[in-house]
C-alpha positions as CSV (number, residue, x, y, z in Angstrom):
1,X,-0.6,-13.3,-6.3
2,X,-0.4,-16.4,-4.1
3,X,-3.2,-16.6,-1.5
4,X,-0.7,-18.1,1.0
5,X,1.0,-14.7,1.1
6,X,-2.1,-12.8,1.8
7,X,-2.7,-10.1,4.4
8,X,-1.7,-10.9,7.9
9,X,0.5,-13.8,7.0
10,X,4.3,-13.5,7.8
11,X,6.4,-13.7,4.6
12,X,9.9,-15.1,5.3
13,X,12.6,-17.1,3.7
14,X,12.1,-18.3,0.1
15,X,8.6,-17.0,-0.1
16,X,9.9,-13.5,0.7
17,X,12.6,-13.7,-1.9
18,X,10.2,-14.9,-4.5
19,X,7.7,-12.1,-3.7
20,X,10.5,-9.6,-3.8
21,X,11.6,-10.8,-7.3
22,X,8.0,-10.7,-8.6
23,X,7.4,-7.2,-7.2
24,X,10.7,-5.9,-8.6
25,X,9.7,-7.2,-12.0
26,X,6.3,-5.6,-11.9
27,X,7.7,-2.3,-10.5
28,X,10.4,-2.2,-13.2
29,X,7.6,-2.8,-15.8
30,X,5.9,0.4,-14.6
31,X,3.4,-0.5,-11.8
32,X,3.4,1.8,-8.8
33,X,4.0,0.8,-5.2
34,X,0.3,1.5,-4.4
35,X,-0.8,-0.7,-7.3
36,X,1.5,-3.5,-6.1
37,X,0.2,-3.1,-2.5
38,X,-3.4,-3.3,-3.6
39,X,-2.7,-6.4,-5.8
40,X,-0.9,-8.3,-3.0
41,X,-3.2,-7.2,-0.2
42,X,-0.1,-5.8,1.6
43,X,0.6,-2.3,2.9
44,X,2.4,0.4,1.0
45,X,5.2,0.3,3.6
46,X,5.7,-3.5,3.3
47,X,6.0,-3.3,-0.5
48,X,8.3,-0.3,-0.3
49,X,10.5,-2.1,2.2
50,X,10.6,-5.3,0.1
51,X,11.5,-3.4,-3.0
52,X,14.4,-1.8,-1.1
53,X,15.6,-5.2,0.1
54,X,15.5,-6.3,-3.5
55,X,17.8,-3.5,-4.5
56,X,15.3,-1.6,-6.6
57,X,16.1,2.1,-7.4
58,X,12.8,3.7,-6.6
59,X,11.3,6.2,-9.0
60,X,10.7,9.8,-8.0
61,X,7.2,11.0,-7.1
62,X,4.8,11.2,-10.1
63,X,3.7,14.2,-12.2
64,X,5.3,16.2,-14.9
65,X,7.8,18.9,-13.9
66,X,7.1,22.4,-15.0
67,X,9.7,24.4,-16.8
68,X,9.2,28.2,-16.7
């Protein structure tokens, strides 16, 4: 990820849109929100909010479901 968008730097405008598109692509490819947060140096909440702004349909929580 771009160092100019590192932790503590406000992300707005075109940079925010570009980051949202990149995170959406990676999330849709299977990365978790936690993995994306770690890779970008951002918080879970920031990544979650940005994915929501990008119109991403979030996956359910992980783990297999048990059938009795």
